[in-house]
N, C-alpha and C positions, 0 to 999 in steps of 0.2 A: 507349436510354441511349447516348450518346457515348462514344466511347473515354476522352476525358479525364475524363467523369464516372466512367466504371468505374475508372479509374486512382485518382480521388480516393477512391472509395469502398473501393478494396483498401488504400489507405493507412489510412484511418480505421478499417478492421476490423483492421487489424496492431496501430494504437494501441490500439484496444479489448480485443483479445487480452490486450497486453502489461499495460495496466490491471487486467482480471480477474484476471490471474496474480498483479500485485502485492497487490491486493486480498485474495484468497486467503490469500497469505504473512502479510499484516498480521492478518487474522483468526485465522490458526493461532498466530501469536505472541501476540496478545490471549488467546486462549484460555487459553494457560499461565499467566495472571495471575488466572485463577479456580480454584476447585474446593475440595478439601479445604484448610483454614487450615494444617494440618502441612505437606501436600506443597508449597503455595504457599511456606510461609516457608523450606522447604528449598532452595528453587531460588534462585541468584544470578542478578540481572539487572544486566548492564552497558550502560552507555551509552559508546560509543567515537568519539572524533573523529580522524578519520583526514585526511591530507593528501599527496597524490601517492603514496597506498599505505603511507604509514607511519603508525603510530599516534602521534598528538600527546598524547593524554590519554584516560584510561579512568576510569570510577568505578562505584562500584555505587550502583543506585537501587533504590526500593521497588516491589512489584509495583503498588501503587495508582498511583504516579508513571509508571510504565511502561505502564499499563493507560491512562492519561488521555492520555499522548502517542500510543499506538497508535490511540486513538478520534479524536483530530485528525486523525490521517494518513488514517484510513478515510475521515472526512467529506470530506477533500480529494480521496481517489480518487473516492469517490461524485460530487463536484461534476463532477470532470472526466470521469467515464464518462458522466453525463448530457449533458454538452456535447457530445460525440463522439456520444452516440447521437442526439441532437436534430440534428447536422450530417449524420449519415447519413440521417435520415429525410426532411431537406429535398433531399437529392440524389435521391430517388425520387419 
């Protein structure tokens, strides 16, 4: 493995670590949309739109809407993970 290849592998590993961390956060958040109906209904789920660190708008959404949005984000994270795993395997 050349020095350049090693640098690329380290960079991809860093990206993979960040993606795995992001995926875990999404899964943990999504899991709060499931469970005992009474408990889930007692939770308030917000969507916030921020720009330059300032909240422009926030609104309350249903657990089902949050779950669907999080599932979409998880699919995106999985696609990116697979892409970088393939890139890493091609280096070796």
